N, C-alpha and C positions, 0 to 999 in steps of 0.2 A: 361327698359323693355327688350331690346335686350340682354343686359348683363345677365339678369336673365334667359332668354330662352337658352342662350349658356352656362349657369352654370359658368359664369365668374364674378369676383368681379367688382362692379361698381366703377370706378375711382372717380366719383363725391362724393362718400361717404367716401373717404379716409381722414385721419386726416390732411394731407397736404392741400387738397382742402378746408376743413372746416375751418382751421385756416386762410387760405388766404381770404375767404369770410368774416370771422369775422373781420379781419383787415380792409377790404374795408368798411364794415358797420361802424366801429368805426371812420374811417377817414371821411367818408361822413357825419356821424352824422345826418341823415335825418329820421324823423318819417315816418312810413308807411302811404301812402295815404289811407284815410278811407272814407267810405260813410257817408254822414250827416245823423244823426238820425231823423226820423219823430216821435217825442215824442207825447204823448197824447194831450198836449196843455192846460191841466187843472192843477191847482196847485198841485204839488207832491213834498213834502219836501219844502225847502226854496229857491231853485234855480229857478229863473224866466225862462220861456221858450220863446224864441224869434224865429222869422223866420217861416219857413214852419213847420206845425205840422199836425198830423192826423186830428185834429178838423178843421183846415182851409181847408184841402183838401176835407173833407166830406161836408163842406158848399158849395163847388164848384161843387157838384154832383147834377145833375138835377133829376127830377122824371120820366124821360123817361127810357126805358130799358137800354141804355148804362150807364146812370147815376146811376140807381139802381144797376147794375152789378158792376160798379166801386166802389160804396160806400160799397157794401158787400165784395168785394175783399180787399179793403184797411182796413176795419174794422177787417176782419178775419186774414189778414196778420199780423196786429199788435197784436191782442189778443193771437195768437198762436206762434208769433215770427217765422213765416215761411220763409224758403228760397224760392226763385222763383221756383225751381224744385219741392219742396214739395207743393207749392201753386197750381201749374198747374197739379199735379198728383191727386188732390183731386176729389173725386166723391161724388155724393149725398149720396151713401150708407155709406160713411166714417163718416158721421155726425149724431149723435144720440141726439135728443132733450130730455132734462130732465124735470121732473114734475115742477120744479121751473122756467122754461123758459130758463135756461142756456143750454149749449150743451157740449157733449163729442166728441171730434174729434180724430179719429184714423189716425195717420201718419204711413203708412205701410212700408215706406222705406225713408231713408234720406242719406245725405252725410256721416254722421258718423254712419250709420246703414246699411251697404251694404249687410248684411246677411238677412235683412228684418224681424228682431225681432219685430219691431213696437214700437210705443209709443202712449200715450193718452194725450190729452191736453184739459184743460177746456176752454170753450168759453162763453163770456158774453151774457146775455139776449139781450142787444142792438144789438150785432152782429147777433144773431139768428133771430131777427126781420128783419134786413136788408137782410139777406140771404133769408128769406121767401118771402119778397117783390120782390126780384129779380127772384126767382123761379116761383112765381105766374105770373109775367109779361112775363117771357120767356117760361112758360109752360114746365119746366124741371122736370121730374119725376125720372130719373135715368141717370147714366153715368157722364161725366165730369161736374163739377159744374160751372166753369167759361169758357164761350165760346165767340167766335167772334159774333158780331152783325153787320150785314150789314144794311145800310140805303139806302132806295130807295125813291127818291123825284120826285114828278110830279108837273109841273107848272099849274097854273090856266088857264082855257080856257073859252072864251066867247061862248055863244050860237050862232049857225048859222042856218039860215033858209035853207030849201031844195032848191037846185039849179035847174034852168030850162035850157032848151036848149039855150035860149038867153044869159045865163050867161057864156056859154062855148066859148072857142076860136073856130075859124072856122074849125080848123083841129083836135080838141080834140075828143077823143073817148067818147061815151056815156056810162057811168058806173053808173047804178042806185044806187049801194051801196055807191059809193063815192059822189053821188049827194044828198043823203038823208040828212035830217036835223040832226044837231049835237047838243046835249044837252050841257048846261054849265057844267063845272067841276071846283071844287075848288082845290086849291093847297093842296097836301097831303104828308104825310111822313109815310112810311111803314118800320117797323123794322123786319129784318129776322134773327132769331137766328140760328147759325150753330150747327153742331153735334160734332165738334172737340174742344178740349181744346185750350185755348190761347197759345201763344208762350212767351218766355222770353222777346223778343223784344216788344211784345204787352203790357206786364205788365209795362215795362220801359216807353213806350209811354203813358200809362194811368196815371202813376205818374206825368210825365212831363205835360201832358195836364191839369190835375186838378190843378197842382201847378200854371201854367200860368193863368188859369182861376181865381184862387184865387187872384192872383196879379191884374188881370184886374178888378175884382170886388171890389178891395180895402179891401178884407178880411185880407190880410197880407200887411204890410207896407214895401215893398221892391221895389226899382226902380233902373234903370241904372245899374251900374257895380255891385252893391250889389245883384240885382236880378239875373244877369248873373252868379255870383259866387255861389249863393244859388242854382240855377238851375243845374249848372255843378256838384254840390256835391251830388245831388240826384241820387239814383240808386235803383235797385230792392232789395237791401240789407237794405235800409233805414228804413223800418218798423221794421225789426228784431233788428237793432241797436237802434232804438228809444225805444223799449220795454226794452232792456237791460239797457239803460241809466235811464229810469224811475224806474226800479227796484232798481238800485243803489241809486237813489234819494229818494226812499222810505225806505232806510235803510237796504236793503237785502244784504247778503254776497255773495261774488263771487262764492263760491262753489255751493250753491243752484241755483244761476242764471245760471251758466254753465250747470248744470244738467237739469233745467227746459227748457232751450232753445236749448238743444242738441248741445252746443258748443263743439268743439273738445278738448278744454282744458280750465282750469280756466284762464290761461294767455290770451287766446283770449277774454274772457269776460272782463277781466280787461283792455285790450287794448281799447275796445270800451267805457268803463266807466271810463277812465283815470282821468277825472276831477271830477267825482262824487263819485268814489269809496272811496277816503280818508275820506269823511264825514260819511261813514257808517262803517269805520274800527274800530278795537278794541281800538286804541288810541283815536279816535274821540269820541267814546261812553264814555270812562272813563273821558276824559278831559271835555266833555260837562256837566257831573254830578258834577265835582269837581272844575271847574274853570269858572263858569258862572259869 
């Protein structure tokens, strides 16, 4: 950036530097570390889905406001293949419910659309129902769709009769209000929905929280080191990667996938669907018909 401001050539873009970096990558021969995909979790194609999936995380979401919010966030993040920045920028006004129960989501700006031309994404009826349940519970009518929920807990309290003078210490002041009878109180939980959108860190925490709960509930069969590895591979990118992988498993081509999910290039989509892409390629389609 500094070189551009000074109208000077950027040395990092010179052929010498590019060749040196290419040589280093060849010598290291390491695949780029990728986020684990949170795939749908239902049969798509022939490849079985193991480990954490969208379905397992949804089963770990309660019916209280935080659980309804998390379920709606996870479901929409998968359906629309949203980046964390796109997910947090969403407002109630950006989602239009269609007559058949599905939705049309407007993404007004994204990483690959810095000029704000916008894009529209189809949303499943199941996700629309989850969003409606969260909005009803949180009484959200406009503004940011996914918000922080504070939890206020109060302990149970037994009833107490009114105090008399004889109950007080000899040097205690007489305070009629403090000496009055106290009614019993049951333990309670109050949820307070904020006005601002969640942060990226909060989305990451939601994914980890629901994944851990899914493991604790036995919804997913992961323990010990395998659980630790699976948890470490999850990120805010996992929902987007999971949809990409499911589209490859469904036989879709890399070009339409990259366009639908707003990937910067077809190569990026192929990188995340590396194991599934060959089965949907031209060679695989031809061989499947002729060499069964």
